[in-house]
C-alpha positions as CSV (number, residue, x, y, z in Angstrom):
1,M,-24.0,4.0,60.9
2,A,-21.8,7.1,61.5
3,D,-22.8,9.7,64.0
4,Q,-25.0,12.2,62.4
5,D,-23.5,15.6,61.7
6,P,-25.2,18.0,64.2
7,A,-25.0,20.8,61.6
8,L,-26.9,18.8,59.0
9,S,-30.4,20.1,58.5
10,T,-33.4,17.9,57.7
11,S,-34.2,20.4,55.0
12,H,-31.0,19.3,53.1
13,P,-32.1,18.1,49.6
14,F,-30.3,14.8,50.1
15,Y,-30.8,14.4,53.9
16,D,-31.7,10.8,53.4
17,V,-28.3,10.0,52.0
18,A,-26.2,12.8,53.6
19,R,-27.1,11.7,57.2
20,H,-24.9,8.6,56.8
21,G,-21.7,10.6,56.4
22,I,-20.5,8.7,53.4
23,L,-19.1,11.9,51.8
24,Q,-17.1,14.4,53.6
25,V,-15.1,17.5,52.6
26,A,-11.7,17.3,54.3
27,G,-9.7,20.6,53.6
28,D,-7.1,20.8,50.9
29,D,-4.2,18.6,49.7
30,R,-0.6,19.7,49.4
31,F,-1.4,21.3,46.0
32,G,-4.2,23.4,47.4
33,R,-6.9,21.2,45.9
34,R,-10.1,20.6,47.8
35,V,-10.4,17.0,49.1
36,V,-13.6,14.9,49.1
37,T,-13.6,11.6,50.9
38,F,-15.8,8.6,50.3
39,S,-16.1,6.0,53.1
40,C,-17.5,2.6,52.2
41,C,-17.8,1.6,55.8
42,R,-20.5,4.2,56.3
43,M,-22.7,2.8,53.5
44,P,-25.7,1.0,55.1
45,P,-27.1,-2.3,53.6
46,S,-28.3,-1.9,50.1
47,H,-32.0,-2.3,51.0
48,E,-31.6,0.8,53.3
49,L,-29.9,3.0,50.7
50,D,-31.1,4.1,47.3
51,H,-28.0,3.9,45.2
52,Q,-29.5,6.2,42.6
53,R,-29.9,8.8,45.3
54,L,-26.3,8.2,46.4
55,L,-25.2,8.9,42.8
56,E,-27.3,12.1,42.6
57,Y,-25.9,13.2,46.0
58,L,-22.3,12.5,44.8
59,K,-22.9,14.7,41.7
60,Y,-24.6,17.3,43.8
61,T,-21.5,17.5,46.1
62,L,-19.0,17.5,43.3
63,D,-20.9,20.2,41.4
64,Q,-19.6,22.6,44.1
65,Y,-16.0,21.8,43.2
66,V,-15.7,20.6,39.6
67,E,-14.9,24.1,38.4
68,N,-11.8,23.9,40.5
69,D,-9.1,21.2,40.8
70,Y,-10.1,18.6,43.4
71,T,-9.0,15.3,44.9
72,I,-11.0,12.3,46.0
73,I,-9.9,9.8,48.7
74,Y,-11.8,6.5,48.5
75,F,-11.7,4.5,51.7
76,H,-12.5,1.0,50.5
77,Y,-12.6,-0.8,53.8
78,G,-16.2,-1.7,54.8
79,L,-17.5,-2.5,51.4
80,N,-19.1,-6.0,51.6
81,S,-21.8,-8.1,50.1
82,R,-24.5,-6.4,52.1
83,N,-23.9,-2.8,51.0
84,K,-22.0,-3.3,47.7
85,P,-23.8,-1.8,44.7
86,S,-24.2,-3.9,41.6
87,L,-21.6,-3.8,38.8
88,G,-24.3,-2.6,36.5
89,W,-24.9,0.4,38.7
90,L,-21.1,1.1,38.9
91,Q,-20.9,1.0,35.1
92,S,-23.8,3.4,34.6
93,A,-22.5,5.7,37.4
94,Y,-19.1,6.0,35.6
95,K,-20.8,6.9,32.4
96,E,-22.8,9.6,34.1
97,F,-19.7,11.4,35.3
98,D,-19.0,13.3,32.1
99,R,-16.0,15.4,31.2
100,K,-16.7,18.3,33.6
101,Y,-16.3,15.9,36.6
102,K,-13.2,14.1,35.2
103,K,-11.3,17.1,33.8
104,N,-10.5,18.8,37.1
105,L,-10.2,15.6,39.2
106,K,-6.5,15.6,39.6
107,A,-6.1,12.6,41.9
108,L,-8.1,9.6,43.0
109,Y,-6.5,7.9,46.1
110,V,-7.8,4.4,46.8
111,V,-6.9,3.4,50.4
112,H,-6.8,-0.3,51.5
113,P,-7.4,-1.8,48.0
114,T,-8.4,-5.4,47.9
115,S,-8.6,-8.1,45.2
116,F,-12.2,-6.8,44.5
117,I,-10.7,-3.5,43.4
118,K,-8.3,-5.2,41.0
119,V,-11.1,-7.2,39.5
120,L,-13.2,-4.1,39.2
121,W,-10.3,-2.3,37.5
122,N,-10.0,-5.0,34.9
123,I,-13.7,-4.8,34.2
124,F,-13.7,-1.1,33.8
125,K,-10.3,-0.8,32.0
126,P,-11.9,-0.7,28.5
127,L,-14.1,2.2,29.6
128,I,-11.4,4.2,31.4
129,S,-9.1,6.5,29.4
130,H,-5.3,6.2,29.9
131,K,-5.2,9.8,31.1
132,F,-7.8,9.2,33.8
133,G,-6.1,5.9,34.8
134,K,-2.9,7.9,35.6
135,K,-4.8,9.8,38.2
136,V,-5.5,6.7,40.3
137,T,-3.1,5.9,43.2
138,Y,-3.4,2.9,45.6
139,F,-2.3,3.2,49.2
140,N,-2.1,0.2,51.4
141,Y,-1.7,2.2,54.6
142,L,-3.1,5.5,55.9
143,S,0.4,6.7,56.6
144,E,1.1,6.9,52.9
145,L,-1.4,9.8,52.7
146,H,0.9,12.1,54.7
147,E,3.0,13.1,51.7
148,H,0.0,14.2,49.6
149,L,-2.3,16.1,52.0
150,K,-2.8,17.5,55.5
151,Y,-3.5,14.2,57.3
152,D,-4.9,15.9,60.4
153,Q,-7.7,17.5,58.3
154,L,-9.0,14.1,57.2
155,I,-12.3,12.8,58.7
156,I,-11.4,9.1,58.9
157,P,-14.0,6.7,60.3
158,P,-12.9,4.9,63.4
159,E,-13.5,1.6,61.7
160,V,-10.9,2.5,59.0
161,L,-8.4,3.6,61.7
162,R,-8.8,0.3,63.5
163,Y,-8.4,-1.7,60.3
164,D,-5.3,0.2,59.4
165,E,-3.8,-0.5,62.8
166,K,-4.6,-4.2,62.4
167,L,-2.8,-4.2,59.0
168,Q,0.2,-2.4,60.4
169,S,0.5,-4.9,63.2
170,L,0.2,-7.9,60.9
171,H,3.0,-6.6,58.7
172,E,5.1,-5.1,61.5
173,G,7.9,-7.5,61.0
174,R,8.2,-6.6,57.3
175,T,8.2,-2.8,57.6
176,P,11.1,-0.7,58.7
177,P,10.7,1.0,62.1
178,P,9.3,4.5,61.8
179,T,12.0,7.2,61.8
180,K,12.1,9.4,64.8
181,T,10.5,12.8,64.4
182,P,13.1,15.5,65.2
183,P,12.1,18.0,67.9
184,P,10.4,21.1,66.4
185,R,12.8,23.9,65.6
186,P,12.1,27.6,66.1
187,P,11.1,29.4,62.9
188,L,13.7,31.4,61.0
189,P,13.8,35.1,61.7
190,T,12.6,35.6,58.1
191,Q,10.0,32.9,58.2
192,Q,6.8,33.8,56.3
193,F,4.7,30.6,56.2
194,G,3.3,28.7,59.1
195,V,3.8,31.5,61.7
196,S,1.4,33.8,63.4
197,L,0.4,37.3,62.3
198,Q,2.0,38.6,65.5
199,Y,5.3,36.9,64.6
200,L,5.2,38.4,61.1
201,K,4.5,41.9,62.6
202,D,7.4,41.6,65.1
203,K,9.9,40.4,62.4
204,N,8.8,43.0,59.8
205,Q,9.3,46.2,61.7
206,G,5.7,46.5,62.8
207,E,4.2,46.0,59.3
208,L,0.6,44.9,59.8
209,I,0.0,43.4,56.3
210,P,2.2,40.2,56.0
211,P,4.8,40.6,53.2
212,V,3.6,37.5,51.3
213,L,0.0,38.7,51.3
214,R,1.0,42.2,50.2
215,F,3.4,41.0,47.4
216,T,0.9,38.5,45.9
217,V,-2.0,40.9,46.1
218,T,0.1,43.7,44.5
219,Y,1.2,41.4,41.7
220,L,-2.2,40.0,41.0
221,R,-3.8,43.5,41.0
222,E,-1.4,44.5,38.3
223,K,-1.4,41.5,36.1
224,G,-4.1,39.0,37.1
225,L,-7.5,40.8,37.4
226,H,-8.5,39.8,33.9
227,T,-7.3,36.2,34.2
228,E,-10.1,33.8,33.6
229,G,-10.5,31.3,36.5
230,L,-8.1,33.2,38.8
231,F,-7.7,31.2,42.1
232,R,-9.3,28.1,40.5
233,R,-6.1,26.4,39.3
234,S,-3.4,24.6,41.2
235,A,0.3,24.7,40.7
236,S,3.3,22.3,40.8
237,V,4.0,21.4,44.4
238,Q,7.7,21.7,43.6
239,T,7.3,25.3,42.5
240,V,5.1,26.2,45.5
241,R,7.7,24.7,47.9
242,E,10.5,26.5,46.1
243,I,8.8,29.8,46.5
244,Q,7.9,29.1,50.1
245,R,11.6,28.3,50.8
246,L,12.7,31.6,49.1
247,Y,10.2,33.6,51.2
248,N,11.1,31.8,54.4
249,Q,14.8,32.5,53.8
250,G,14.2,36.2,53.1
251,K,15.2,36.0,49.5
252,P,13.5,37.9,46.6
253,V,10.7,36.3,44.6
254,N,10.0,37.4,41.1
255,F,6.8,35.9,39.8
256,D,7.6,37.0,36.3
257,N,10.3,34.2,36.2
258,Y,7.6,31.5,36.5
259,G,5.4,32.6,33.6
260,D,2.1,31.5,35.3
261,I,-0.3,34.0,36.9
262,H,-1.9,31.1,38.8
263,I,1.3,30.6,40.9
264,P,1.0,33.8,43.0
265,A,-2.7,33.0,43.4
266,V,-1.8,29.6,44.8
267,I,0.9,31.1,47.1
268,L,-1.7,33.6,48.5
269,K,-4.1,30.7,49.3
270,T,-1.3,28.6,50.7
271,F,-0.2,31.5,53.0
272,L,-3.7,31.8,54.5
273,R,-4.1,28.0,54.8
274,E,-0.9,27.6,56.7
275,L,-1.6,30.3,59.4
276,P,-1.5,28.6,62.8
277,Q,-5.0,30.1,63.5
278,P,-7.4,31.0,60.7
279,L,-7.6,34.7,59.8
280,L,-11.2,34.7,61.1
281,T,-10.1,32.9,64.3
282,F,-11.3,29.7,65.9
283,Q,-13.5,31.7,68.2
284,A,-15.7,33.1,65.4
285,Y,-16.4,29.7,63.8
286,E,-19.7,28.9,65.6
287,Q,-20.9,32.5,65.1
288,I,-20.2,32.3,61.4
289,L,-22.1,28.9,61.1
290,G,-25.2,30.7,62.4
291,I,-25.3,33.2,59.5
292,T,-27.8,31.1,57.5
293,C,-30.3,31.5,60.4
294,V,-30.2,35.3,60.1
295,E,-32.8,37.1,58.0
296,S,-31.4,38.0,54.6
297,S,-31.8,41.8,55.2
298,L,-29.9,41.6,58.5
299,R,-26.9,39.5,57.4
300,V,-24.6,42.4,56.5
301,T,-25.2,43.9,59.9
302,R,-24.6,40.5,61.5
303,C,-21.3,40.2,59.6
304,R,-20.2,43.5,61.0
305,Q,-21.1,42.3,64.5
306,I,-19.1,39.1,64.2
307,L,-16.1,41.1,62.9
308,R,-16.1,43.3,66.0
309,S,-14.9,40.3,68.0
310,L,-11.8,39.9,65.8
311,P,-8.4,41.0,67.1
312,E,-7.6,44.4,65.5
313,H,-4.6,42.9,63.6
314,N,-6.8,40.2,62.1
315,Y,-9.5,42.7,61.2
316,I,-6.9,44.9,59.3
317,V,-5.5,42.0,57.4
318,L,-9.0,40.7,56.6
319,R,-10.1,44.1,55.4
320,Y,-7.0,44.3,53.1
321,L,-7.7,40.9,51.6
322,M,-11.4,41.4,51.1
323,G,-10.7,44.8,49.4
324,F,-8.6,42.9,46.9
325,L,-11.2,40.1,46.4
326,H,-13.9,42.7,45.9
327,A,-11.8,44.2,43.2
328,V,-11.4,40.8,41.6
329,S,-15.2,40.3,41.7
330,Q,-15.7,43.7,40.0
331,E,-13.8,42.3,37.0
332,S,-15.8,39.1,36.8
333,I,-16.9,39.8,33.2
334,F,-13.3,39.0,32.3
335,N,-12.1,36.6,35.0
336,K,-15.4,34.7,35.6
337,M,-14.8,35.0,39.4
338,N,-17.8,36.7,41.0
339,S,-18.2,36.9,44.8
340,S,-19.9,33.5,45.0
341,N,-17.1,31.8,43.0
342,L,-14.4,33.5,45.1
343,A,-16.2,32.5,48.3
344,C,-16.2,28.8,47.3
345,V,-12.4,29.1,46.9
346,F,-11.6,31.2,50.0
347,G,-14.2,30.1,52.5
348,L,-12.1,27.2,54.1
349,N,-8.9,29.2,53.7
350,L,-10.3,31.9,56.1
351,I,-12.0,29.8,58.7
352,W,-11.9,26.2,60.0
353,P,-12.7,24.5,63.3
354,S,-10.0,24.1,66.0
355,Q,-10.5,20.3,65.8
356,G,-10.7,18.3,62.6
357,A,-12.1,19.7,59.4
358,S,-15.3,21.5,58.5
359,S,-18.2,19.2,57.8
360,L,-19.8,19.1,54.4
361,S,-22.9,20.9,55.8
362,A,-20.8,23.7,57.3
363,L,-19.7,24.8,53.8
364,V,-22.9,26.6,53.1
365,P,-22.7,29.1,56.0
366,L,-18.9,29.4,55.7
367,N,-19.1,30.2,52.0
368,L,-22.1,32.5,52.5
369,F,-20.3,34.5,55.1
370,T,-17.3,34.9,52.8
371,E,-19.5,35.9,49.9
372,L,-21.1,38.6,52.0
373,L,-17.7,40.0,53.0
374,I,-16.7,40.2,49.3
375,E,-20.0,41.3,47.8
376,Y,-20.8,44.0,50.5
377,Y,-17.2,44.9,51.2
378,E,-17.8,48.7,51.3
379,K,-20.8,48.4,53.6
380,I,-19.1,46.0,56.0
381,F,-15.7,47.5,56.1
382,S,-15.9,51.1,54.9
383,A,-19.2,52.4,56.3
384,P,-19.0,54.7,59.4
385,E,-18.3,52.5,62.4
386,A,-20.6,52.0,65.3
387,P,-19.3,52.6,68.8
388,G,-17.2,49.6,70.0
389,E,-16.2,48.6,66.4
390,H,-12.6,48.6,65.2
391,S,-11.3,52.1,64.6
392,L,-7.8,52.5,63.2
393,A,-5.3,55.0,64.4
394,P,-4.3,57.7,61.9
395,Q,-1.0,56.0,61.1
396,Q,-2.9,52.8,60.4
397,Q,-5.3,54.4,58.0
398,G,-2.6,55.1,55.4
399,S,-0.8,52.9,53.0
400,R,-0.1,50.2,55.6
401,A,-3.7,49.0,56.1
402,A,-5.8,50.6,53.4
403,P,-7.4,47.8,51.4
404,L,-8.4,49.7,48.3
405,Q,-5.1,51.5,47.6
406,E,-1.7,50.1,47.1
407,A,1.3,52.1,48.4
408,V,4.8,50.9,47.8
409,P,6.1,49.6,51.2
410,R,9.5,50.7,52.3
411,T,12.4,48.4,51.6
412,R,13.2,45.9,54.4
413,A,16.3,43.9,55.2
414,T,14.6,40.7,54.1
415,G,15.4,41.5,50.4
416,L,12.0,40.6,49.2
417,T,11.0,42.2,46.0
418,K,8.1,44.7,46.2
419,P,6.5,45.4,42.8
420,T,5.2,48.9,42.1
421,I,1.9,49.3,40.3
422,P,0.0,52.4,39.1
423,L,-3.4,53.1,40.5
424,S,-6.2,52.1,38.2
425,P,-9.1,54.5,37.6
426,L,-11.2,52.2,39.7
427,M,-8.8,52.3,42.7
428,A,-8.3,56.1,42.2
429,A,-12.1,56.6,42.3
430,R,-12.3,54.5,45.5
431,R,-9.8,56.6,47.3
432,R,-12.6,59.0,47.9
433,L,-14.8,56.5,49.7
């Protein structure tokens, strides 16, 4: 049995199943879709596991993501006669996963398939739609996952790693030698993705708000606040890479040319996810996990205390972003994205551990903390600050860092397009806060 997640509470509604670590949330794939892994090797013998409870736990877990696009990775190694569920159970389980689960499942990766999987596929083929069948991809080796997701975020059981090494050694004579990885190159002077906030500040004439963040927020404020499901949809990986390349080369990006409001939303999430250190920093991770232990009436105060430890630059960028997300939540009657929905999308884009990925049980405190920042934005960021909290110099309190008002940034040598938007009545009213 896998080591028990230390963050898993015995009060978890499915503790009896969750303690085995069969299901894990493992960050996002290359398309920005949440990844859920299922590891057969962590399934105990059938007499020790209620498979109906396993099904309920799987649905309980997926219910947190089925409103957004998501990916499942199925590690087949470890399934044997002792822990294998019956075919009747598998058939009833497939039927229970109705359209809401299948619609936004964009990819099902089966790792280390065996003849059993092929037999199973033939049995289920009459039940499986052609559209769903196209979402299934088989991988014989773990290395094949690199192209599709951030491999280092995956929580892969040691047994699966050892099995993969064994397969690689058995077929070593029939596989080409791995290509040598070129030494890392320094980032371009105009690089926007995958570099630190400090690097962006230094290369953008001291600008505190990163250009990609400012441009996407400005565009979405103007044209996306009433878009239903904003931030819930993915985009073509080719389009995302094209826009990243343009930004990294200092070339202008006009989102109007793409005709899809979800593209700048994906770019914003991608920018946050590719920061070398999360916006909320590695140091704050453990403090944030403790937010669920704080009495409800004191959680806003605790959020303020945690944010005091952030570097000033991170605090300013976070305040800018949360101001925008708060504005999105205020339009939830149109976009269906309240603070809770936004927190589910942005939680793991703002904070993750320094090693590995966040465990499934860590999602509750991470999302709760993010929800508090969005819901109580004005209390957390705009209320009079206590001694020792971040205070901004006068020049930082203007257009460069103010989260609820958009000023047109001065033109820079990068050539990036900076859209101009009028102040809405809501933003105009909030200038007085």
